MDTraj code that builds the backbone (N, CA, C; nanometers):
import mdtraj as md
import numpy as np

residues = "MET GLU LYS PHE ASN GLN MET THR ALA THR MET ILE ALA ILE PRO MET GLU ASN ILE ASP THR ASP GLN ILE ILE PRO ALA ARG PHE LEU LYS VAL THR ASP LYS ASN GLY LEU GLY ASP ALA LEU PHE ASN ASP TRP ARG TYR ASN ALA ASP GLY SER PRO LYS PRO ASP PHE ILE LEU ASN THR ASP GLN GLY ARG GLN ALA LYS ILE LEU VAL ALA GLY GLN ASN PHE GLY SER GLY SER SER ARG GLU HIS ALA PRO TRP ALA LEU MET GLY TYR GLY PHE ARG ALA ILE ILE SER THR GLY PHE ALA ASP ILE PHE ARG ASN ASN SER LEU LYS LEU GLY LEU LEU PRO ILE VAL ILE ASP LYS ASP THR HIS LEU GLN LEU LEU SER LEU ILE GLU GLU GLU PRO ASP THR GLU ILE VAL ILE ASN LEU GLU ASP GLN THR ILE GLN LEU PRO ASP GLY ARG LYS VAL SER PHE PRO ILE ASP THR PHE SER LYS THR CYS ILE LEU ASN GLY VAL ASP GLN LEU GLY TYR LEU GLN SER HIS ALA ASP ALA VAL ALA ALA TYR GLU GLN ALA HIS PRO ASP ARG VAL ASP THR LEU ALA ILE SER PRO ALA ALA LEU".split()
xyz = np.array([
    [1.2495, 0.2849, 0.4091],
    [1.1438, 0.1910, 0.3748],
    [1.1769, 0.0555, 0.4407],
    [1.0828, -0.0009, 0.5143],
    [1.1067, -0.1359, 0.5693],
    [1.0972, -0.2459, 0.4590],
    [1.1806, -0.3427, 0.4706],
    [1.1714, -0.4600, 0.3761],
    [1.0436, -0.5324, 0.3952],
    [0.9868, -0.5908, 0.2917],
    [0.8696, -0.6823, 0.2953],
    [0.8962, -0.7917, 0.2089],
    [0.8927, -0.9211, 0.2603],
    [0.9063, -1.0312, 0.1823],
    [0.7798, -1.1302, 0.2024],
    [0.7777, -1.1763, 0.3276],
    [0.6542, -1.2615, 0.3574],
    [0.5991, -1.2155, 0.4939],
    [0.4714, -1.2238, 0.5124],
    [0.4023, -1.1823, 0.6471],
    [0.2875, -1.2702, 0.6634],
    [0.2775, -1.3220, 0.7913],
    [0.1602, -1.3911, 0.8341],
    [0.0963, -1.3024, 0.9366],
    [-0.0306, -1.2641, 0.9137],
    [-0.1021, -1.1710, 1.0004],
    [-0.2558, -1.1845, 0.9967],
    [-0.3159, -1.1290, 1.0938],
    [-0.4588, -1.1218, 1.1024],
    [-0.5041, -1.0017, 1.0140],
    [-0.6405, -0.9948, 0.9956],
    [-0.6976, -0.8928, 0.9108],
    [-0.8099, -0.8208, 0.9879],
    [-0.8440, -0.6959, 0.9411],
    [-0.9725, -0.6410, 0.9739],
    [-1.0331, -0.5873, 0.8403],
    [-1.1634, -0.5607, 0.8485],
    [-1.2377, -0.5200, 0.7266],
    [-1.2937, -0.3810, 0.7425],
    [-1.2794, -0.2952, 0.6480],
    [-1.3668, -0.1727, 0.6357],
    [-1.4086, -0.1726, 0.4900],
    [-1.5137, -0.2454, 0.4647],
    [-1.5494, -0.2936, 0.3268],
    [-1.6226, -0.1979, 0.2405],
    [-1.6594, -0.0740, 0.2932],
    [-1.7323, 0.0218, 0.2142],
    [-1.6560, 0.0633, 0.0854],
    [-1.7365, 0.0802, -0.0209],
    [-1.6731, 0.1148, -0.1485],
    [-1.6465, 0.2668, -0.1596],
    [-1.5549, 0.2962, -0.2428],
    [-1.5185, 0.4426, -0.2727],
    [-1.4779, 0.5162, -0.1519],
    [-1.4044, 0.4545, -0.0634],
    [-1.3548, 0.5361, 0.0523],
    [-1.2383, 0.6225, -0.0074],
    [-1.2524, 0.7579, 0.0070],
    [-1.1527, 0.8381, -0.0502],
    [-1.0448, 0.8915, 0.0584],
    [-0.9431, 0.9603, 0.0010],
    [-0.8290, 0.9905, 0.0857],
    [-0.8702, 1.0863, 0.1968],
    [-0.9730, 1.1684, 0.1723],
    [-1.0193, 1.2601, 0.2794],
    [-1.0818, 1.1895, 0.3969],
    [-1.1372, 1.0740, 0.3690],
    [-1.1936, 0.9852, 0.4721],
    [-1.0801, 0.9138, 0.5503],
    [-0.9812, 0.8644, 0.4585],
    [-0.8730, 0.8017, 0.5245],
    [-0.7927, 0.9004, 0.6129],
    [-0.7615, 1.0141, 0.5795],
    [-0.7010, 1.1146, 0.6653],
    [-0.7607, 1.2499, 0.6201],
    [-0.8261, 1.3211, 0.7017],
    [-0.8872, 1.4522, 0.6602],
    [-0.7841, 1.5566, 0.6322],
    [-0.8215, 1.6517, 0.5491],
    [-0.7273, 1.7495, 0.4857],
    [-0.6660, 1.8350, 0.5985],
    [-0.7278, 1.8575, 0.7144],
    [-0.6727, 1.9390, 0.8131],
    [-0.5435, 1.8819, 0.8756],
    [-0.5143, 1.7501, 0.8483],
    [-0.3936, 1.6943, 0.9017],
    [-0.2822, 1.6979, 0.8003],
    [-0.2999, 1.7542, 0.6802],
    [-0.1997, 1.7478, 0.5782],
    [-0.0965, 1.8636, 0.5882],
    [-0.1061, 1.9468, 0.6886],
    [-0.0086, 2.0532, 0.7039],
    [0.1274, 2.0063, 0.7456],
    [0.1359, 1.8923, 0.8097],
    [0.2612, 1.8368, 0.8662],
    [0.3324, 1.7612, 0.7488],
    [0.4684, 1.7739, 0.7547],
    [0.5524, 1.7066, 0.6656],
    [0.6167, 1.5848, 0.7296],
    [0.6028, 1.5676, 0.8572],
    [0.6620, 1.4602, 0.9323],
    [0.5448, 1.3529, 0.9442],
    [0.5871, 1.2252, 0.8932],
    [0.4764, 1.1265, 0.8909],
    [0.4573, 1.0609, 1.0285],
    [0.5517, 1.0884, 1.1277],
    [0.5315, 1.0262, 1.2598],
    [0.4038, 1.0824, 1.3252],
    [0.3274, 0.9906, 1.3833],
    [0.2029, 1.0306, 1.4476],
    [0.0794, 1.0327, 1.3626],
    [0.0959, 1.0163, 1.2350],
    [-0.0193, 1.0233, 1.1453],
    [-0.1128, 0.9073, 1.1566],
    [-0.0563, 0.7979, 1.2129],
    [-0.1475, 0.6797, 1.2383],
    [-0.2553, 0.7173, 1.3308],
    [-0.2404, 0.8083, 1.4234],
    [-0.3417, 0.8490, 1.5211],
    [-0.4497, 0.9183, 1.4509],
    [-0.4324, 0.9797, 1.3302],
    [-0.5325, 1.0502, 1.2551],
    [-0.6032, 0.9674, 1.1545],
    [-0.5655, 0.8368, 1.1396],
    [-0.6254, 0.7499, 1.0456],
    [-0.7730, 0.7359, 1.0624],
    [-0.8529, 0.7589, 0.9583],
    [-1.0023, 0.7577, 0.9725],
    [-1.0524, 0.8402, 1.0920],
    [-0.9910, 0.9514, 1.1083],
    [-1.0201, 1.0318, 1.2221],
    [-1.1632, 1.0686, 1.2477],
    [-1.2380, 1.1003, 1.1396],
    [-1.3803, 1.1460, 1.1655],
    [-1.4739, 1.0302, 1.1912],
    [-1.4257, 0.9091, 1.1616],
    [-1.5062, 0.7897, 1.1955],
    [-1.4623, 0.7309, 1.3226],
    [-1.3455, 0.7620, 1.3615],
    [-1.2865, 0.6905, 1.4839],
    [-1.2983, 0.7665, 1.6088],
    [-1.3247, 0.8973, 1.6025],
    [-1.3276, 0.9766, 1.7304],
    [-1.4645, 1.0497, 1.7326],
    [-1.5128, 1.0746, 1.8588],
    [-1.6242, 1.1667, 1.8789],
    [-1.5822, 1.3118, 1.8697],
    [-1.6759, 1.3960, 1.8683],
    [-1.6538, 1.5430, 1.8495],
    [-1.5626, 1.5993, 1.9563],
    [-1.5632, 1.5403, 2.0831],
    [-1.4750, 1.5848, 2.1818],
    [-1.3353, 1.5194, 2.1817],
    [-1.3145, 1.4390, 2.0769],
    [-1.1774, 1.3712, 2.0641],
    [-1.1702, 1.2416, 2.1346],
    [-1.2680, 1.1969, 2.1998],
    [-1.2602, 1.0667, 2.2667],
    [-1.2849, 0.9560, 2.1630],
    [-1.2177, 0.8426, 2.1774],
    [-1.2315, 0.7320, 2.0804],
    [-1.3704, 0.6640, 2.0848],
    [-1.4264, 0.6296, 1.9694],
    [-1.5540, 0.5519, 1.9698],
    [-1.5191, 0.4095, 1.9887],
    [-1.5606, 0.3497, 2.0960],
    [-1.5208, 0.2131, 2.1384],
    [-1.5578, 0.1040, 2.0367],
    [-1.6632, 0.1281, 1.9600],
    [-1.7090, 0.0310, 1.8667],
    [-1.6453, 0.0383, 1.7271],
    [-1.5662, 0.1388, 1.7033],
    [-1.4962, 0.1498, 1.5773],
    [-1.3799, 0.0552, 1.5711],
    [-1.3618, -0.0180, 1.4580],
    [-1.2773, -0.1351, 1.4509],
    [-1.1344, -0.0981, 1.4897],
    [-1.0831, 0.0256, 1.4522],
    [-0.9449, 0.0673, 1.4871],
    [-0.9207, 0.0844, 1.6324],
    [-1.0325, 0.1047, 1.7065],
    [-1.0108, 0.1246, 1.8593],
    [-1.0350, -0.0010, 1.9268],
    [-1.0280, -0.1270, 1.8682],
    [-1.0394, -0.2461, 1.9299],
    [-0.9064, -0.3181, 1.9329],
    [-0.8971, -0.4251, 2.0269],
    [-0.7716, -0.5079, 2.0235],
    [-0.7564, -0.5749, 1.8911],
    [-0.8641, -0.6223, 1.8243],
    [-0.8656, -0.6876, 1.7019],
    [-0.7979, -0.5853, 1.5907],
    [-0.8396, -0.4625, 1.5970],
    [-0.7916, -0.3727, 1.5038],
    [-0.6397, -0.3371, 1.5258],
    [-0.6067, -0.3198, 1.6550],
    [-0.4630, -0.2896, 1.6848],
    [-0.3677, -0.3933, 1.6596],
    [-0.4088, -0.5196, 1.6504],
    [-0.3211, -0.6320, 1.6224],
    [-0.3124, -0.6627, 1.4740],
    [-0.4007, -0.6232, 1.3928],
    [-0.4082, -0.6532, 1.2554],
    [-0.2942, -0.5781, 1.1714],
    [-0.2415, -0.6482, 1.0737],
    [-0.1399, -0.5858, 0.9816],
    [-0.2015, -0.5717, 0.8416],
    [-0.3139, -0.6296, 0.8266],
    [-0.3796, -0.6334, 0.6879],
    [-0.5176, -0.5695, 0.6957],
    [-0.5493, -0.4793, 0.6100],
    [-0.6858, -0.4195, 0.5977],
    [-0.7494, -0.4719, 0.4641],
    [-0.8694, -0.5228, 0.4864],
    [-0.9485, -0.5652, 0.3677],
    [-1.0469, -0.4551, 0.3431],
    [-1.0259, -0.3873, 0.2266],
    [-1.1086, -0.2648, 0.1945],
    [-1.2018, -0.2925, 0.0826],
    [-1.2925, -0.2087, 0.0564],
    [-1.3894, -0.2052, -0.0539],
    [-1.3366, -0.1534, -0.1857],
    [-1.4110, -0.1764, -0.2878],
    [-1.3704, -0.1418, -0.4206],
    [-1.3431, 0.0126, -0.4333],
    [-1.2453, 0.0387, -0.5164],
    [-1.2035, 0.1857, -0.5409],
    [-1.1513, 0.2476, -0.4160],
    [-1.0790, 0.1806, -0.3287],
    [-1.0240, 0.2364, -0.2153],
    [-0.9183, 0.3356, -0.2475],
    [-0.9200, 0.4474, -0.1769],
    [-0.8171, 0.5509, -0.1936],
    [-0.8467, 0.6611, -0.3019],
    [-0.9826, 0.6661, -0.3457],
    [-1.0084, 0.7586, -0.4440],
    [-1.0019, 0.9055, -0.4005],
    [-1.0184, 1.0064, -0.4848],
    [-1.0104, 1.1389, -0.4439],
    [-0.8725, 1.2019, -0.4671],
    [-0.8360, 1.3014, -0.3940],
    [-0.7136, 1.3797, -0.4167],
    [-0.5869, 1.2905, -0.3867],
    [-0.4822, 1.3324, -0.4484],
    [-0.3522, 1.2552, -0.4213],
    [-0.2923, 1.3122, -0.2942],
    [-0.2625, 1.2263, -0.1981],
    [-0.1943, 1.2629, -0.0792],
    [-0.1112, 1.1498, -0.0237],
    [0.0180, 1.1703, -0.0109],
    [0.0981, 1.0686, 0.0511],
    [0.0637, 1.0406, 0.2013],
    [0.0003, 1.1408, 0.2575],
    [-0.0336, 1.1212, 0.3992],
    [-0.1363, 1.0026, 0.4170],
    [-0.2042, 0.9717, 0.3101],
    [-0.3001, 0.8583, 0.3326],
    [-0.2222, 0.7187, 0.3543],
    [-0.1271, 0.6780, 0.2641],
    [-0.0549, 0.5577, 0.2970],
    [0.0289, 0.5715, 0.4171],
    [0.0896, 0.6921, 0.4453],
    [0.1615, 0.7248, 0.5694],
    [0.0719, 0.6825, 0.6901],
    [-0.0500, 0.7385, 0.6897],
    [-0.1406, 0.7137, 0.8200],
    [-0.1677, 0.5690, 0.8265],
    [-0.1859, 0.4966, 0.7133],
    [-0.2160, 0.3557, 0.7172],
    [-0.1007, 0.2749, 0.7722],
    [0.0183, 0.3033, 0.7255],
    [0.1314, 0.2446, 0.7834],
    [0.1662, 0.2833, 0.9204],
    [0.1375, 0.4131, 0.9540],
    [0.1668, 0.4542, 1.0905],
    [0.0755, 0.3803, 1.1892],
    [-0.0367, 0.3509, 1.1502],
    [-0.1309, 0.2655, 1.2348],
    [-0.0812, 0.1342, 1.2553],
    [-0.0124, 0.0768, 1.1576],
    [0.0492, -0.0589, 1.1681],
    [0.0137, -0.1456, 1.0509],
    [-0.0634, -0.1020, 0.9460],
    [-0.0921, -0.1859, 0.8235],
    [0.0309, -0.1963, 0.7428],
    [0.0513, -0.3207, 0.6846],
    [0.1570, -0.3317, 0.5852],
    [0.0919, -0.3650, 0.4477],
    [-0.0263, -0.4051, 0.4490],
    [-0.0923, -0.4412, 0.3184],
    [-0.2379, -0.4088, 0.3277],
    [-0.2930, -0.3673, 0.2171],
    [-0.4339, -0.3384, 0.1930],
    [-0.4817, -0.4320, 0.0754],
    [-0.5926, -0.4978, 0.1061],
    [-0.6450, -0.5925, 0.0023],
    [-0.7773, -0.5398, -0.0392],
    [-0.7963, -0.5411, -0.1667],
    [-0.9265, -0.4912, -0.2295],
    [-0.9483, -0.5502, -0.3671],
    [-1.0637, -0.5328, -0.4177],
    [-1.0861, -0.5696, -0.5576],
    [-1.0460, -0.4560, -0.6559],
    [-1.0079, -0.3468, -0.6018],
    [-0.9573, -0.2358, -0.6905],
    [-0.9242, -0.1122, -0.6168],
    [-0.8199, -0.0416, -0.6517],
    [-0.7784, 0.0798, -0.5931],
    [-0.7749, 0.1924, -0.6898],
    [-0.7882, 0.3166, -0.6397],
    [-0.7615, 0.4343, -0.7209],
    [-0.6194, 0.4334, -0.7587],
    [-0.5930, 0.4770, -0.8906],
    [-0.4604, 0.4585, -0.9404],
    [-0.3515, 0.5423, -0.8591],
    [-0.3882, 0.6658, -0.8330],
    [-0.2935, 0.7531, -0.7681],
    [-0.2572, 0.6941, -0.6251],
    [-0.3533, 0.6551, -0.5533],
    [-0.3360, 0.5966, -0.4192],
    [-0.2464, 0.4754, -0.4329],
    [-0.2773, 0.3917, -0.5308],
    [-0.2024, 0.2667, -0.5469],
    [-0.0526, 0.3057, -0.5723],
    [-0.0324, 0.3937, -0.6611],
    [0.1060, 0.4301, -0.6929],
    [0.1793, 0.4981, -0.5796],
    [0.1118, 0.5816, -0.5069],
    [0.1667, 0.6354, -0.3784],
    [0.2115, 0.5316, -0.2777],
    [0.1132, 0.4341, -0.2667],
    [0.1391, 0.3357, -0.1634],
    [0.2627, 0.2535, -0.1984],
    [0.2801, 0.2043, -0.3228],
    [0.3885, 0.1294, -0.3756],
    [0.5183, 0.2041, -0.3495],
    [0.5188, 0.3395, -0.3734],
    [0.6422, 0.4203, -0.3548],
    [0.6783, 0.4242, -0.2055],
    [0.5920, 0.4088, -0.1173],
    [0.6166, 0.4215, 0.0243],
    [0.6329, 0.2845, 0.0963],
    [0.6102, 0.1799, 0.0277],
    [0.6237, 0.0513, 0.0826],
    [0.4966, -0.0130, 0.1416],
    [0.3839, 0.0498, 0.1159],
    [0.2641, -0.0139, 0.1595],
    [0.2096, -0.0943, 0.0453],
    [0.1771, -0.2220, 0.0660],
    [0.1439, -0.3133, -0.0447],
    [0.0003, -0.3225, -0.0757],
    [-0.0423, -0.2660, -0.1867],
    [-0.1910, -0.2742, -0.2322],
    [-0.2111, -0.4023, -0.3217],
    [-0.2961, -0.4851, -0.2710],
    [-0.3139, -0.6196, -0.3351],
    [-0.4513, -0.6242, -0.3889],
    [-0.4648, -0.6473, -0.5199],
    [-0.5860, -0.6595, -0.5964],
    [-0.6222, -0.8088, -0.6071],
    [-0.7411, -0.8441, -0.5644],
    [-0.7862, -0.9817, -0.5761],
    [-0.9243, -0.9894, -0.6447],
    [-0.9704, -1.1095, -0.6779],
    [-1.1043, -1.1227, -0.7387],
    [-1.2136, -1.1120, -0.6399],
    [-1.3360, -1.0942, -0.6854],
    [-1.4484, -1.0719, -0.5974],
    [-1.4783, -1.1851, -0.5038],
    [-1.4673, -1.3098, -0.5579],
    [-1.5019, -1.4248, -0.4765],
    [-1.4023, -1.4405, -0.3573],
    [-1.2765, -1.4159, -0.3842],
    [-1.1773, -1.4277, -0.2740],
    [-1.1972, -1.3200, -0.1724],
    [-1.2356, -1.1957, -0.2259],
    [-1.2619, -1.0801, -0.1339],
    [-1.3742, -1.1125, -0.0435],
    [-1.4835, -1.1777, -0.0953],
    [-1.5963, -1.2163, -0.0124],
    [-1.5597, -1.3236, 0.0860],
    [-1.4647, -1.4123, 0.0392],
    [-1.4182, -1.5169, 0.1424],
    [-1.3492, -1.4590, 0.2622],
    [-1.2666, -1.3639, 0.2220],
    [-1.1906, -1.2951, 0.3332],
    [-1.2786, -1.2229, 0.4252],
    [-1.3814, -1.1522, 0.3743],
    [-1.4760, -1.0796, 0.4577],
    [-1.5465, -1.1830, 0.5501],
    [-1.5868, -1.2988, 0.4954],
    [-1.6568, -1.3952, 0.5815],
    [-1.5626, -1.4557, 0.6797],
    [-1.4365, -1.4721, 0.6540],
    [-1.3475, -1.5241, 0.7571],
    [-1.3236, -1.4220, 0.8670],
    [-1.3184, -1.2976, 0.8325],
    [-1.2971, -1.1950, 0.9393],
    [-1.4175, -1.1886, 1.0275],
    [-1.5342, -1.2027, 0.9698],
    [-1.6628, -1.1983, 1.0574],
    [-1.6759, -1.3250, 1.1399],
    [-1.6521, -1.4385, 1.0819],
    [-1.6673, -1.5586, 1.1533],
    [-1.5555, -1.6000, 1.2447],
    [-1.4317, -1.5762, 1.2024],
    [-1.3114, -1.6124, 1.2757],
    [-1.2150, -1.4978, 1.2795],
    [-1.2354, -1.3953, 1.3643],
    [-1.1576, -1.2766, 1.3637],
    [-1.0046, -1.2964, 1.3740],
    [-0.9657, -1.4013, 1.4453],
    [-0.8291, -1.4308, 1.4603],
    [-0.7533, -1.5061, 1.3497],
    [-0.8227, -1.5261, 1.2373],
    [-0.7675, -1.5981, 1.1217],
    [-0.6515, -1.5205, 1.0676],
    [-0.5485, -1.5930, 1.0380],
    [-0.4329, -1.5379, 0.9670],
    [-0.4226, -1.5818, 0.8288],
    [-0.3728, -1.4915, 0.7424],
    [-0.3285, -1.5331, 0.6134],
    [-0.1835, -1.5076, 0.5855],
    [-0.1312, -1.5655, 0.4839],
    [0.0104, -1.5423, 0.4533],
    [0.0230, -1.4675, 0.3210],
    [0.0963, -1.3553, 0.3233],
    [0.1181, -1.2786, 0.2010],
    [0.2690, -1.3030, 0.1649],
    [0.2928, -1.3509, 0.0491],
    [0.4281, -1.3731, -0.0025],
    [0.4566, -1.2868, -0.1243],
    [0.5297, -1.1842, -0.1064],
    [0.5552, -1.0865, -0.2127],
    [0.6411, -1.1478, -0.3140],
    [0.7418, -1.2280, -0.2787],
    [0.8375, -1.2866, -0.3724],
    [0.7548, -1.3702, -0.4724],
    [0.6567, -1.4543, -0.4166],
    [0.5802, -1.5390, -0.5118],
    [0.4600, -1.4697, -0.5619],
    [0.4292, -1.3481, -0.5044],
    [0.3057, -1.2693, -0.5394],
    [0.1802, -1.3539, -0.5110],
    [0.1654, -1.4112, -0.3875],
    [0.0587, -1.4954, -0.3565],
    [0.0037, -1.4595, -0.2217],
    [-0.1312, -1.4843, -0.1990],
    [-0.1870, -1.4903, -0.0690],
    [-0.2268, -1.6260, -0.0392],
    [-0.1842, -1.6783, 0.0704],
    [-0.2317, -1.8152, 0.1129],
    [-0.3405, -1.8106, 0.2141],
    [-0.4516, -1.8675, 0.1889],
    [-0.5697, -1.8697, 0.2699],
    [-0.5578, -1.9806, 0.3732],
    [-0.6389, -1.9796, 0.4764],
    [-0.6335, -2.0913, 0.5768],
    [-0.6561, -2.2313, 0.5303],
    [-0.7266, -2.2440, 0.4091],
    [-0.7537, -2.3699, 0.3531],
    [-0.6479, -2.4252, 0.2624],
    [-0.5384, -2.3366, 0.2628],
    [-0.4222, -2.3743, 0.1781],
    [-0.4236, -2.3156, 0.0428],
    [-0.5357, -2.2739, -0.0063],
    [-0.5449, -2.2196, -0.1369],
    [-0.4657, -2.0903, -0.1546],
    [-0.3832, -2.0831, -0.2681],
    [-0.3044, -1.9612, -0.2956],
    [-0.3662, -1.8841, -0.4050],
    [-0.3748, -1.7531, -0.3892],
    [-0.4248, -1.6684, -0.4861],
    [-0.3196, -1.5637, -0.5289],
    [-0.3012, -1.5509, -0.6582],
    [-0.1944, -1.4710, -0.7102],
    [-0.2404, -1.3215, -0.7215],
    [-0.1505, -1.2268, -0.7123],
    [-0.1816, -1.0839, -0.7261],
    [-0.0741, -1.0148, -0.8108],
    [-0.1116, -0.9220, -0.8799],
    [-0.0174, -0.8519, -0.9749],
    [0.0610, -0.7370, -0.9070],
    [0.1863, -0.7162, -0.9472],
    [0.2605, -0.5988, -0.9032],
    [0.3747, -0.5795, -1.0084],
    [0.4059, -0.4564, -1.0365],
    [0.5068, -0.4317, -1.1349],
    [0.6468, -0.4657, -1.0804],
    [0.7364, -0.5043, -1.1683],
    [0.8659, -0.5564, -1.1267],
    [0.9502, -0.4523, -1.0436],
    [0.9465, -0.3288, -1.0853],
    [1.0179, -0.2220, -1.0210],
    [0.9769, -0.2064, -0.8769],
    [0.8448, -0.1909, -0.8568],
    [0.7923, -0.1753, -0.7204],
    [0.8230, -0.2968, -0.6334],
    [0.7989, -0.4129, -0.6942],
    [0.8362, -0.5304, -0.6231],
    [0.9797, -0.5357, -0.5734],
    [1.0686, -0.5036, -0.6559],
    [1.2073, -0.5029, -0.6231],
    [1.2396, -0.4077, -0.5096],
    [1.1839, -0.2885, -0.5231],
    [1.2045, -0.1873, -0.4221],
    [1.1489, -0.2253, -0.2836],
    [1.0282, -0.2875, -0.2810],
    [0.9744, -0.3228, -0.1522],
    [1.0406, -0.4382, -0.0951],
    [1.0784, -0.5372, -0.1739],
    [1.1564, -0.6497, -0.1308],
    [1.2830, -0.6125, -0.0606],
    [1.3410, -0.5065, -0.1191],
    [1.4745, -0.4685, -0.0711],
    [1.4718, -0.3468, 0.0361],
    [1.3542, -0.2986, 0.0504],
    [1.3385, -0.1885, 0.1503],
    [1.4023, -0.0592, 0.1037],
    [1.3954, -0.0286, -0.0281],
    [1.4441, 0.0968, -0.0753],
    [1.3427, 0.1659, -0.1551],
    [1.3393, 0.2972, -0.1427],
    [1.2494, 0.3806, -0.2239],
    [1.3141, 0.4087, -0.3601],
    [1.2419, 0.4835, -0.4462],
    [1.2898, 0.5015, -0.5805],
    [1.4242, 0.5803, -0.5799],
    [1.4421, 0.6746, -0.4931],
    [1.5645, 0.7520, -0.4870],
    [1.6797, 0.6559, -0.4424],
    [1.6511, 0.5697, -0.3366],
    [1.7459, 0.4880, -0.2836],
    [1.7886, 0.3850, -0.3926],
    [1.6948, 0.3372, -0.4792],
    [1.7278, 0.2387, -0.5784],
    [1.8195, 0.3075, -0.6816],
    [1.7959, 0.4327, -0.7211],
    [1.8834, 0.5048, -0.8154],
    [2.0264, 0.5248, -0.7589],
    [2.0226, 0.5632, -0.6313],
    [2.1543, 0.5813, -0.5592],
    [2.2359, 0.4549, -0.5640],
    [2.1671, 0.3315, -0.5405],
    [2.2372, 0.2020, -0.5287],
    [2.3013, 0.1705, -0.6665],
    [2.2464, 0.2278, -0.7692],
    [2.2969, 0.2111, -0.9051],
    [2.3730, 0.3312, -0.9671],
    [2.4326, 0.4069, -0.8761],
    [2.4937, 0.5312, -0.9135],
    [2.6193, 0.5036, -1.0064],
    [2.6805, 0.3983, -0.9885],
    [2.8079, 0.3596, -1.0724],
    [2.7632, 0.3305, -1.2127],
    [2.6506, 0.2542, -1.2201],
    [2.5944, 0.2152, -1.3598],
    [2.5466, 0.3416, -1.4262],
    [2.4763, 0.4340, -1.3520],
    [2.4340, 0.5569, -1.4196],
    [2.5556, 0.6373, -1.4686],
    [2.6526, 0.6442, -1.3799],
    [2.7733, 0.7324, -1.4218],
    [2.8395, 0.6659, -1.5427],
    [2.8465, 0.5406, -1.5419],
    [2.9125, 0.4729, -1.6628],
    [2.8302, 0.4942, -1.7885],
    [2.7042, 0.4862, -1.7836],
    [2.6161, 0.5164, -1.8953],
    [2.6436, 0.6596, -1.9518],
    [2.6401, 0.7469, -1.8548],
    [2.6527, 0.8917, -1.8959],
    [2.7983, 0.9108, -1.9506],
    [2.8950, 0.8452, -1.9001],
    [3.0280, 0.8569, -1.9580],
    [3.0430, 0.7975, -2.0969],
    [2.9666, 0.6989, -2.1262],
    [2.9705, 0.6353, -2.2611],
    [2.8728, 0.6948, -2.3594],
    [2.8036, 0.7918, -2.3231],
    [2.7007, 0.8498, -2.4129],
    [2.7199, 0.9945, -2.4214],
    [2.7159, 1.0611, -2.5360],
    [2.7291, 1.2019, -2.5594],
    [2.6218, 1.2822, -2.4927],
    [2.6618, 1.4024, -2.4474],
    [2.5586, 1.4963, -2.3890],
    [2.4509, 1.5331, -2.4830],
    [2.4853, 1.5405, -2.6160],
    [2.3885, 1.5791, -2.7121],
    [2.3937, 1.4825, -2.8311],
    [2.2741, 1.4515, -2.8801],
    [2.2706, 1.3667, -3.0075],
    [2.2087, 1.4287, -3.1190],
    [2.2728, 1.4448, -3.2343],
    [2.2107, 1.5085, -3.3503],
    [2.1160, 1.4078, -3.4148],
    [1.9873, 1.4184, -3.3817],
    [1.8917, 1.3243, -3.4301],
    [1.8755, 1.3262, -3.5876],
    [1.9068, 1.4369, -3.6441],
    [1.8933, 1.4537, -3.7867],
    [2.0066, 1.3744, -3.8646],
    [2.1205, 1.3453, -3.7846],
    [2.2235, 1.2789, -3.8513],
    [2.2114, 1.1282, -3.8373],
    [2.1067, 1.0811, -3.7666],
    [2.1021, 0.9366, -3.7462],
    [2.0357, 0.8741, -3.8730],
    [2.0971, 0.7670, -3.9246],
    [2.0403, 0.6992, -4.0423],
    [1.9048, 0.6312, -4.0108],
    [1.8097, 0.6528, -4.0999],
    [1.6814, 0.5890, -4.0860],
    [1.6942, 0.4288, -4.0630],
    [1.7961, 0.3663, -4.1128],
    [1.8171, 0.2336, -4.0933],
    [1.8366, 0.1945, -3.9452],
    [1.8903, 0.2919, -3.8685],
    [1.9246, 0.2678, -3.7299],
    [1.8061, 0.2766, -3.6425],
    [1.6884, 0.3295, -3.7004],
    [1.5762, 0.3492, -3.6131],
    [1.4846, 0.2256, -3.6211],
])
top = md.Topology()
chain = top.add_chain()
for i, resn in enumerate(residues, 1):
    res = top.add_residue(resn, chain, resSeq=i)
    for name in ("N", "CA", "C"):
        top.add_atom(name, md.element.get_by_symbol(name[0]), res)
traj = md.Trajectory(xyz[None], top)
């Protein structure tokens, strides 16, 4: 996992609500276990014609899309079935953060585990970002994970929530397994100091 602390980047918008994981990456691309190349299949059915040629007016096929590191999405982004391929495809294309007013829980959890930052903001700020993208496509914003803020071009900072464990993993560029492995000595010490079995019936009620 790549470390993420602070990023200054441009944005693009795909603001439709209830975009599901099958639209993000269709099921026929889920047979692979290697995430390399999945960025080419991102929004495949919206992005390409039936003959496989790219649709020139779709945002991912433009210079603006290829340069952006932030996707501003609609409400309930990532609904539908659970698939790690969805955040893999988004990251494979080049996105490091997705901003929305709300995400499907499973998609959000999968994204955090893989290092893609799902940022939830209020509706007014979301509308402001959409307006900025439309009026000034080259506008950059600053995402600071350490402070849990987005800084807008006018200097205003907007806070966003993230759980402490996911934040720690993403800041340090380690997944859940890597985090546990980095604390292997502490885990071993705990196991050494605690019995394999505990007779719960013998525990005094006063200790509970």
